[in-house]
C-alpha positions as CSV (number, residue, x, y, z in Angstrom):
1,M,-23.7,15.6,-5.7
2,N,-20.7,17.8,-6.4
3,N,-20.3,18.6,-2.7
4,R,-20.2,14.9,-2.0
5,H,-17.6,14.3,-4.7
6,E,-15.4,17.1,-3.3
7,T,-15.8,15.7,0.2
8,E,-14.7,12.2,-1.0
9,K,-11.7,13.8,-2.7
10,Q,-10.6,15.4,0.5
11,R,-10.8,12.2,2.5
12,F,-7.5,10.5,3.4
13,A,-6.6,7.0,2.1
14,Q,-9.7,6.2,0.1
15,G,-10.0,2.8,-1.5
16,C,-7.3,0.3,-1.1
17,G,-4.2,2.3,-2.3
18,F,-0.8,3.1,-1.1
19,Y,-1.7,5.1,2.1
20,K,-4.4,2.7,3.2
21,L,-2.1,-0.3,2.7
22,C,0.8,1.4,4.6
23,W,-1.5,1.9,7.6
24,I,-2.9,-1.6,7.4
25,F,0.7,-3.0,7.2
26,I,1.7,-1.2,10.3
27,I,-1.5,-1.9,12.3
28,G,-1.6,-5.5,11.2
29,G,2.1,-6.0,12.0
30,V,1.7,-4.5,15.5
31,I,-1.4,-6.6,16.1
32,G,0.3,-9.8,14.9
33,C,3.3,-9.1,17.1
34,L,1.1,-8.6,20.2
35,V,-1.0,-11.7,19.5
36,E,2.1,-13.9,19.1
37,T,3.7,-12.5,22.2
38,I,0.5,-13.1,24.3
39,W,0.1,-16.6,22.7
40,C,3.7,-17.4,23.8
41,R,2.9,-16.4,27.3
42,F,-0.1,-18.7,27.6
43,A,1.2,-21.6,25.4
44,L,4.8,-21.7,26.6
45,G,4.4,-20.1,30.0
46,Y,6.8,-17.2,29.5
47,W,6.9,-13.9,27.6
48,M,8.7,-14.0,24.2
49,G,9.3,-11.1,21.9
50,R,8.0,-11.7,18.4
51,S,9.0,-8.5,16.6
52,S,10.8,-8.5,13.2
53,N,12.4,-5.1,14.0
54,A,15.0,-4.4,16.6
55,F,13.6,-0.9,17.2
56,F,9.8,-1.3,16.9
57,P,7.3,-4.0,17.9
58,I,6.1,-5.2,14.5
59,S,5.8,-8.5,12.7
60,I,6.7,-8.1,9.0
61,V,5.0,-11.4,8.1
62,W,1.7,-10.4,9.8
63,G,2.0,-6.8,8.3
64,I,2.4,-8.2,4.8
65,G,-0.3,-10.7,5.4
66,F,-2.9,-8.1,6.5
67,A,-1.9,-5.8,3.5
68,L,-2.2,-8.8,1.1
69,F,-5.5,-9.9,2.6
70,S,-6.8,-6.3,2.2
71,L,-5.9,-6.2,-1.5
72,I,-7.5,-9.6,-2.1
73,L,-10.5,-9.3,0.2
74,Y,-11.5,-5.6,0.4
75,K,-14.4,-6.1,-2.0
76,D,-15.4,-9.5,-0.5
77,K,-17.4,-8.5,2.6
78,E,-20.5,-10.3,1.2
79,T,-18.5,-13.3,0.0
80,S,-19.2,-16.6,1.7
81,F,-17.1,-17.7,4.8
82,W,-15.7,-20.7,2.9
83,K,-14.4,-18.6,0.0
84,L,-12.7,-16.2,2.4
85,F,-11.3,-19.1,4.4
86,I,-9.8,-20.7,1.2
87,K,-8.3,-17.5,0.0
88,G,-6.7,-16.8,3.4
89,Y,-5.6,-20.4,3.8
90,L,-3.8,-20.4,0.5
91,C,-2.4,-16.9,0.5
92,G,-1.3,-17.0,4.1
93,S,0.4,-20.4,3.7
94,A,2.2,-19.2,0.6
95,L,3.4,-16.1,2.3
96,E,4.6,-17.8,5.4
97,F,6.4,-20.5,3.4
98,S,8.0,-17.9,1.1
99,C,9.2,-15.8,4.0
100,G,10.7,-18.8,5.8
101,W,12.4,-20.0,2.6
102,L,13.9,-16.5,1.9
103,C,15.2,-16.2,5.5
104,E,16.9,-19.6,5.2
105,K,18.5,-18.8,1.8
106,V,19.4,-15.2,2.3
107,L,20.2,-14.9,6.0
108,H,20.9,-18.7,6.6
109,M,18.6,-18.4,9.6
110,T,15.2,-19.6,10.7
111,F,12.9,-17.5,13.0
112,W,10.2,-20.2,13.5
113,S,9.8,-23.9,13.0
114,Y,6.7,-26.1,12.9
115,A,8.8,-29.2,12.5
116,H,7.3,-30.5,15.8
117,L,3.7,-30.1,14.5
118,P,1.9,-32.7,12.3
119,L,1.3,-32.0,8.6
120,N,4.1,-29.4,8.2
121,I,6.1,-28.6,5.1
122,G,9.8,-28.2,5.8
123,G,8.9,-26.8,9.2
124,R,7.9,-23.5,7.5
125,I,4.2,-24.0,7.5
126,S,1.8,-26.4,9.1
127,L,-1.9,-27.3,8.9
128,V,-2.7,-25.6,12.3
129,F,-1.3,-22.3,11.2
130,S,-2.7,-22.5,7.7
131,V,-6.1,-22.9,9.3
132,L,-5.3,-19.9,11.5
133,W,-4.6,-17.8,8.3
134,G,-7.9,-18.9,6.9
135,T,-9.7,-17.9,10.1
136,V,-8.0,-14.5,10.2
137,A,-9.1,-13.9,6.5
138,I,-12.7,-14.5,7.5
139,I,-12.5,-12.1,10.5
140,W,-10.6,-9.5,8.4
141,G,-12.7,-9.7,5.3
142,K,-16.1,-9.5,7.1
143,W,-15.4,-7.2,10.0
144,G,-11.7,-6.1,10.4
145,Y,-11.0,-4.4,7.2
146,P,-14.3,-2.4,7.0
147,A,-13.8,-1.1,10.6
148,I,-10.1,-0.3,10.2
149,S,-10.6,1.3,6.8
150,W,-13.3,3.6,8.2
151,I,-11.0,4.6,11.1
152,I,-8.0,5.3,8.8
153,E,-10.2,7.5,6.5
154,K,-11.1,9.6,9.5
155,I,-7.5,10.8,9.8
156,P,-7.1,14.4,8.5
157,K,-5.7,14.1,5.0
158,K,-2.6,16.4,5.3
159,K,-1.7,15.0,8.7
160,G,-2.3,11.5,7.5
161,M,0.0,11.8,4.6
162,I,2.8,13.3,6.7
163,L,2.4,10.7,9.4
164,T,2.4,7.9,6.8
165,W,5.7,9.0,5.3
166,F,7.3,9.5,8.7
167,L,6.2,6.0,10.0
168,T,7.0,4.1,6.7
169,G,10.4,5.9,6.5
170,Y,11.2,5.1,10.1
171,L,10.1,1.4,9.8
172,G,11.9,1.1,6.4
173,I,15.2,2.4,7.8
174,T,15.1,0.5,11.1
175,T,14.1,-2.7,9.3
176,V,17.1,-2.4,6.9
177,I,19.4,-1.7,9.9
178,T,18.0,-4.8,11.6
179,G,18.5,-6.8,8.5
180,F,22.2,-5.7,8.3
181,G,22.5,-6.5,12.0
182,L,21.4,-10.1,11.3
183,I,23.7,-10.4,8.3
184,R,26.6,-9.2,10.6
185,M,25.5,-11.7,13.3
186,A,25.7,-14.5,10.7
187,Q,29.2,-13.3,9.8
188,R,30.2,-13.3,13.5
189,H,28.9,-16.9,13.7
190,E,31.2,-17.8,10.8
191,E,34.1,-15.9,12.7
192,K,34.5,-13.3,10.0
193,P,36.4,-10.3,11.3
194,V,35.3,-6.6,11.1
195,S,36.1,-5.2,7.7
196,T,34.2,-1.9,7.6
197,I,33.1,0.9,9.9
198,C,29.5,-0.3,9.5
199,D,30.6,-3.7,10.9
200,Q,32.0,-1.8,13.9
201,Y,28.8,0.1,14.5
202,L,26.7,-3.1,14.1
203,D,28.9,-5.1,16.5
204,H,28.6,-2.3,19.1
205,Y,24.9,-1.4,18.8
206,L,23.4,-4.8,17.7
207,P,25.6,-7.5,19.3
208,D,24.4,-11.1,19.6
209,Q,22.9,-10.6,23.0
210,V,20.6,-7.8,21.8
211,L,19.5,-9.6,18.6
212,K,18.9,-12.9,20.6
213,K,16.4,-10.9,22.8
214,V,14.6,-9.6,19.7
215,F,14.7,-12.9,17.9
216,P,14.6,-15.6,20.7
217,K,13.6,-18.4,18.3
218,M,16.3,-17.5,15.7
219,R,18.5,-20.5,14.7
220,F,21.3,-20.7,12.2
221,V,20.9,-23.0,9.2
222,E,24.2,-24.9,8.8
């Protein structure tokens, strides 16, 4: 019994704590980015980048969604499909609506719009994608989380901790830089001149043509 307890203590990212959620955020964000990119290829007929980061292919909304689902559903493997669906439907819809609202209010930009779909709310969410969130919750709660959790816990503890901090640090820094790049892009749209050395670097390394490739569906909110 003691040996088993000691072995469990040595395992990396047990339960559903910080390290597990960091990895799920990254894995879920990358999966979401790839799924949306492939979906655009078949639905629209051309490839379209769906990353939220100018330096790494990851969807922040999907990453947060998977981490949120994990917190809510990690003990619900035996829960009925309908309960999982309802939780995912409500949480995913609230998350997507909130992210869309924040982007409009803070950055004065939109990165997606469901205005062309029936039963949408402000173009930020729609019935079709709310149902998708519910379906993802079923798959994640029943099979996805248990499998990914098992794989994550197989990572050697010391290496896992170092790699977690490296990846989260890199993603945090590059996401902040991307955010400042978008803010500066909005300033250029308003014809505001360069006022700091940071503006100079952002204009040089993250000009409009670069950011438009990363965020092809981005539109300014007037």
